[in-house]
Wavefront OBJ file of the C-alpha trace (Angstrom):
o trace
v 103.425 98.713 28.076
v 100.159 96.582 27.733
v 100.270 95.900 24.319
v 102.552 93.132 24.159
v 100.587 91.300 26.732
v 102.970 91.458 29.484
v 103.311 94.206 32.324
v 106.707 95.179 33.775
v 106.743 95.192 37.793
v 110.338 95.963 38.187
v 113.231 95.432 36.047
v 113.959 92.224 34.858
v 110.798 90.499 36.042
v 107.597 89.897 33.651
v 104.250 88.724 34.519
v 101.305 87.830 32.324
v 98.705 90.614 31.747
v 95.705 89.433 33.627
v 93.628 89.674 30.479
v 96.195 87.271 28.528
v 96.091 85.170 31.677
v 92.395 84.515 31.602
v 92.619 84.173 27.673
v 95.301 81.336 28.171
v 92.936 79.820 30.714
v 90.165 79.717 28.522
v 92.200 78.101 25.891
v 93.694 75.261 28.270
v 90.093 74.651 29.078
v 89.046 74.513 25.446
v 91.661 71.933 24.796
v 90.613 69.706 27.822
v 87.133 69.896 26.759
v 87.968 68.976 23.306
v 90.143 65.987 24.560
v 87.185 64.916 26.943
v 84.574 64.856 24.086
v 87.323 63.211 21.825
v 87.352 60.303 24.403
v 83.719 60.167 25.544
v 82.000 60.489 22.048
v 82.979 57.322 20.547
v 81.857 55.368 23.600
v 78.567 57.187 23.523
v 78.212 56.540 19.838
v 78.926 52.777 20.487
v 76.365 52.603 23.340
v 73.837 54.603 21.294
v 74.220 52.048 18.480
v 73.839 49.070 20.727
v 70.546 50.582 22.133
v 69.247 51.187 18.646
v 70.351 47.833 17.558
v 68.664 46.058 20.462
v 65.555 48.176 19.956
v 65.407 47.259 16.505
v 65.886 43.558 17.137
v 63.276 43.620 20.086
v 60.824 45.495 17.734
v 61.712 42.674 15.073
v 60.991 39.856 17.439
v 57.770 41.352 18.918
v 56.617 41.813 15.309
v 57.604 38.151 14.513
v 55.773 36.864 17.672
v 52.801 39.165 16.946
v 52.671 37.748 13.292
v 53.288 34.190 14.438
v 50.520 34.586 17.146
v 48.194 36.160 14.440
v 49.032 33.280 12.165
v 48.467 30.612 15.116
v 45.159 32.489 16.033
v 44.022 32.274 12.267
v 44.957 28.623 12.039
v 43.081 27.959 15.315
v 39.991 29.719 14.021
v 40.239 28.066 10.586
v 40.796 24.392 12.029
v 38.015 24.939 14.658
v 35.434 26.299 12.093
v 32.766 23.515 11.697
v 32.282 23.103 7.845
v 31.320 20.026 5.250
v 34.395 18.107 4.672
v 35.933 18.335 8.106
v 36.821 15.522 10.460
v 35.425 15.616 14.005
v 37.712 13.967 16.536
v 36.102 12.633 19.564
v 37.694 14.111 22.887
v 39.376 11.604 25.070
v 36.750 12.484 27.861
v 33.773 11.646 25.376
v 32.105 8.746 26.863
v 29.012 8.407 24.518
v 29.101 4.833 23.227
v 27.875 5.971 20.060
v 30.925 8.222 19.487
v 33.698 7.257 21.992
v 37.117 7.132 20.350
v 35.540 7.931 16.850
v 36.283 9.996 13.939
v 33.522 11.486 11.989
v 33.599 13.078 8.646
v 31.044 15.885 8.121
v 29.412 15.386 4.727
v 26.535 18.220 5.492
v 26.748 21.035 7.664
v 24.362 24.237 7.873
v 21.776 26.198 9.452
v 19.383 23.282 9.720
v 22.025 20.918 11.348
v 24.823 18.649 10.385
v 25.308 14.984 9.106
v 28.180 12.907 9.278
v 29.880 9.287 8.947
v 31.972 7.630 11.324
v 34.772 6.365 9.616
v 36.483 4.085 12.079
v 34.188 1.651 12.979
v 34.157 -1.468 10.929
v 31.341 -4.095 11.320
v 32.180 -7.677 11.452
v 29.256 -8.498 8.907
v 29.553 -9.598 5.300
v 28.331 -6.953 2.662
v 26.666 -9.946 0.734
v 24.431 -10.567 3.666
v 23.351 -6.900 3.782
v 23.084 -6.333 -0.086
v 22.088 -9.788 -1.262
v 21.160 -8.474 -4.812
v 24.727 -7.396 -5.489
v 26.291 -11.039 -6.328
v 29.576 -9.639 -6.986
v 30.134 -8.682 -3.352
v 30.782 -12.446 -2.362
v 34.001 -12.244 -4.272
v 35.058 -8.763 -2.955
v 36.613 -8.226 0.451
v 35.099 -5.132 1.423
v 34.633 -3.589 4.824
v 31.173 -2.259 5.889
v 31.450 0.505 8.528
v 28.835 1.792 10.902
v 28.313 5.341 9.757
v 26.240 6.142 12.722
v 23.295 5.477 14.951
v 20.646 7.161 12.521
v 19.084 4.837 10.046
v 21.305 2.185 10.262
v 19.801 0.232 7.465
v 20.517 2.944 4.960
v 23.762 2.270 2.953
v 25.873 5.388 2.069
v 29.031 5.399 -0.193
v 32.066 7.667 0.004
v 33.765 7.712 -3.477
v 37.044 9.055 -4.329
v 37.009 9.592 -8.238
v 38.528 12.072 -10.686
v 34.996 12.619 -12.284
v 31.922 13.062 -10.193
v 29.790 9.739 -10.122
v 26.265 10.029 -11.133
v 23.672 10.498 -8.311
v 26.343 12.064 -6.125
v 27.189 14.986 -4.152
v 30.820 16.478 -3.532
v 32.098 16.477 0.084
v 35.542 17.819 -0.497
v 38.401 17.379 -2.908
v 37.808 14.514 -5.019
v 35.490 12.653 -2.654
v 31.766 12.462 -3.147
v 28.710 11.061 -1.406
v 26.126 8.841 -2.950
v 23.414 6.471 -1.694
v 22.717 5.127 -5.073
v 22.610 1.215 -5.583
v 23.386 1.667 -9.232
v 26.835 3.465 -8.233
v 27.525 0.586 -5.804
v 26.910 -2.032 -8.466
v 28.962 -0.147 -11.244
v 31.816 0.217 -8.625
v 32.026 -3.375 -7.752
v 31.327 -4.901 -11.135
v 33.407 -2.605 -13.227
v 36.050 -1.146 -10.760
v 38.248 1.494 -11.931
v 41.981 1.869 -10.776
v 41.842 5.435 -9.852
v 38.691 5.122 -7.926
v 38.326 4.272 -4.256
v 35.204 3.660 -2.158
v 33.972 2.984 1.459
v 30.382 1.728 2.368
v 28.441 2.691 5.323
v 25.583 1.808 7.302
v 23.669 4.729 8.925
v 24.861 7.900 9.744
v 25.304 10.584 12.828
v 23.061 13.515 12.786
v 22.893 16.565 14.788
v 19.903 19.253 15.261
v 20.653 23.084 14.373
v 23.260 24.459 17.116
v 23.701 20.935 18.563
v 26.901 20.084 16.981
v 28.208 23.715 18.096
v 27.101 23.252 21.326
v 29.177 19.832 21.993
v 32.107 21.447 20.456
v 31.945 24.177 22.821
v 31.812 21.825 25.667
v 34.995 19.918 24.254
v 33.284 16.928 23.119
v 35.008 17.431 19.669
v 38.077 18.717 17.981
v 37.936 19.790 14.253
v 40.475 18.937 11.785
v 40.662 19.417 8.105
v 39.779 15.984 6.341
v 42.182 14.094 4.083
v 41.952 11.035 1.521
v 44.800 9.346 3.069
v 43.153 8.909 6.604
v 39.703 8.170 4.752
v 40.939 5.381 2.364
v 44.265 4.082 3.420
v 44.795 4.179 7.302
v 43.908 1.288 9.410
v 40.418 2.026 11.335
v 41.825 0.848 14.528
v 44.629 3.537 14.114
v 42.752 6.614 13.014
v 41.354 8.151 16.172
v 44.646 7.626 18.267
v 46.877 9.301 15.418
v 44.161 12.163 15.097
v 43.847 12.761 18.807
v 47.625 12.839 19.081
v 47.926 15.524 16.306
v 45.279 17.470 18.056
v 47.454 17.435 21.155
v 50.553 18.268 19.469
v 49.148 21.268 17.452
v 47.468 22.768 20.705
v 50.827 22.286 22.555
v 52.808 23.991 19.464
v 50.582 26.809 19.512
v 50.399 27.473 23.193
v 54.170 27.492 23.520
v 54.819 29.452 20.267
v 55.613 32.709 22.357
v 57.972 30.520 24.846
v 59.705 29.122 21.812
v 60.262 32.271 20.122
v 61.697 33.789 23.403
v 64.134 30.911 23.662
v 64.958 31.314 20.237
v 65.776 35.156 20.912
v 67.873 34.294 24.021
v 69.854 31.531 22.149
v 70.953 33.932 19.537
v 74.561 34.997 20.525
v 74.265 38.374 18.894
v 71.245 39.122 20.660
v 72.551 37.637 24.208
v 75.715 39.888 23.487
v 73.521 43.110 22.975
v 71.393 42.345 25.928
v 74.303 41.898 28.166
v 75.819 45.057 26.779
v 72.853 47.020 27.626
l 1 2 3 4 5 6 7 8 9 10 11 12 13 14 15 16 17 18 19 20 21 22 23 24 25 26 27 28 29 30 31 32 33 34 35 36 37 38 39 40 41 42 43 44 45 46 47 48 49 50 51 52 53 54 55 56 57 58 59 60 61 62 63 64 65 66 67 68 69 70 71 72 73 74 75 76 77 78 79 80 81 82 83 84 85 86 87 88 89 90 91 92 93 94 95 96 97 98 99 100 101 102 103 104 105 106 107 108 109 110 111 112 113 114 115 116 117 118 119 120 121 122 123 124 125 126 127 128 129 130 131 132 133 134 135 136 137 138 139 140 141 142 143 144 145 146 147 148 149 150 151 152 153 154 155 156 157 158 159 160 161 162 163 164 165 166 167 168 169 170 171 172 173 174 175 176 177 178 179 180 181 182 183 184 185 186 187 188 189 190 191 192 193 194 195 196 197 198 199 200 201 202 203 204 205 206 207 208 209 210 211 212 213 214 215 216 217 218 219 220 221 222 223 224 225 226 227 228 229 230 231 232 233 234 235 236 237 238 239 240 241 242 243 244 245 246 247 248 249 250 251 252 253 254 255 256 257 258 259 260 261 262 263 264 265 266 267 268 269 270 271 272 273 274 275 276 277
């Protein structure tokens, strides 16, 4: 009587066949495991998804920070590269009386040395006294700048013009350098509205590797030159404005990682994921 799955012990009494009882226990265990998996699996999926999302966000931020750092490093390198057409901004600690609180425009730079013009040291001297042959100077209120300690009797011009003046060499953009008296006379006698010019007495000079050594010691900060500073800013404000710009730039670059980290933590979605993990 075992085919039915039951075994008769005595009349009117039935019990499960041991084989059937084992099969039933297995079925109950299977149901329990199914319910357990059904309840736990969604939680595992959610946690796994959160971990994946958090990892992706962190990877994205790491990449963002890395990209920003590379860009910042590239900007620093580009700014610090000495070249014609760059500003040299004297460091606050530079006490040399020839260059204290000065801004120099590099008008030539190469293996044989460097040459520049100090753009923010006006001279209290009439141009007609320095250049008596140009009579028109009496009627022009034009400032003479001390371009540097080398050859202070030599006159140099910085000219902003859409077309290169004759006897001139390019410095940057539409700015040219000239030492021609003919060019100066033409600028004064026949001024063109679109043209601007500044007059300098003397220049600054560096022997090969001398300027690089001074930059390495922190005497100078290098910035890209611009025509607004050169032709429109008050000479008394130029150095302070540029040294402040240098300070802000370095603070921003130094704190770039911290700023990105703060942005990461301020993001509510990312904060939620971090807390959940």
